[in-house]
N, C-alpha and C positions, 0 to 999 in steps of 0.2 A: 910720941904718937901711939895711940892704942891700936892693937891689931884690927884690921878692917875685915869685914866678912866678904866672902865671894859674892859676886852679883851686886856690888854696891853701885848705885846710880852715879854716873860720872860727875854730874854737878855737885855731888856731896863730897867729892875728893878735893884735897887742896889743889891750888893751881899747879899743873904739871906740864912738862915739856914732852909732848907726844912725838914719837918717831915711827915712820913707816920704813919698810924695806925699800932699797933702791930698785928692787924687782917689782914693786907695786906698779899697777897699770892704771890708765886713766878711768877705767870702769869702777875703780874703788874696791877692787877685789883683794883686800889685804887687811891685816890687823895692825894695830899700832901698840907700841909699848912705851911705858914711861916709868922712870925710877921714882919711887916714893921718897919723901923727905927722910933724912937720917938713915938711909939704907934699909928702911922698913920693909922693902919688897919691891916687886915689879907689878904694875897694873897693865892689863891687856884688854883692849877693846876692839870692836868691829869698827873699821874706819867709816863704813856707810851709816853707822848709828852713833855718832860721837857723844850724844847725851845718854845713850843706852847703858846697860850695866857693864861694869868692868870686872874682870876676874883678877884676883890678887894672888900672886905667887911669891914664894921666898926667892931670894937670889940663887940659892942652891937648886931649887926646882927648875928655874929658868936655865941655869947652867946645864943641868942634866938634859933638858930638852934640846937646847942649842947644840950641845956636843953630840947627842944622839942623832940629830938631823944632819950634822956635819959628817957623821960616820955612816950615814945612809940608812939608819934604822927605820925610817918612815917612807923610804922611796916607793914601797909597794902601794902607798895610799894615793899617789898621784899617777894619773894615766896620761 
């Protein structure tokens, strides 16, 4: 699979299994993530706009974000 650009329209991606956080609420205030085929990266999209653009990150980039969130690095951004 060729590297995908960021902001790729979701319908242009191969079929993916999207996953929301268990902390998602009924208002749809969450993002969804999906693993790209062959470990090519992780797609991230706004759950309220499932056909909208998806941002593509490497597994290492997502790991750095998730681990930083787990460590509280972004706690100051939520009120």
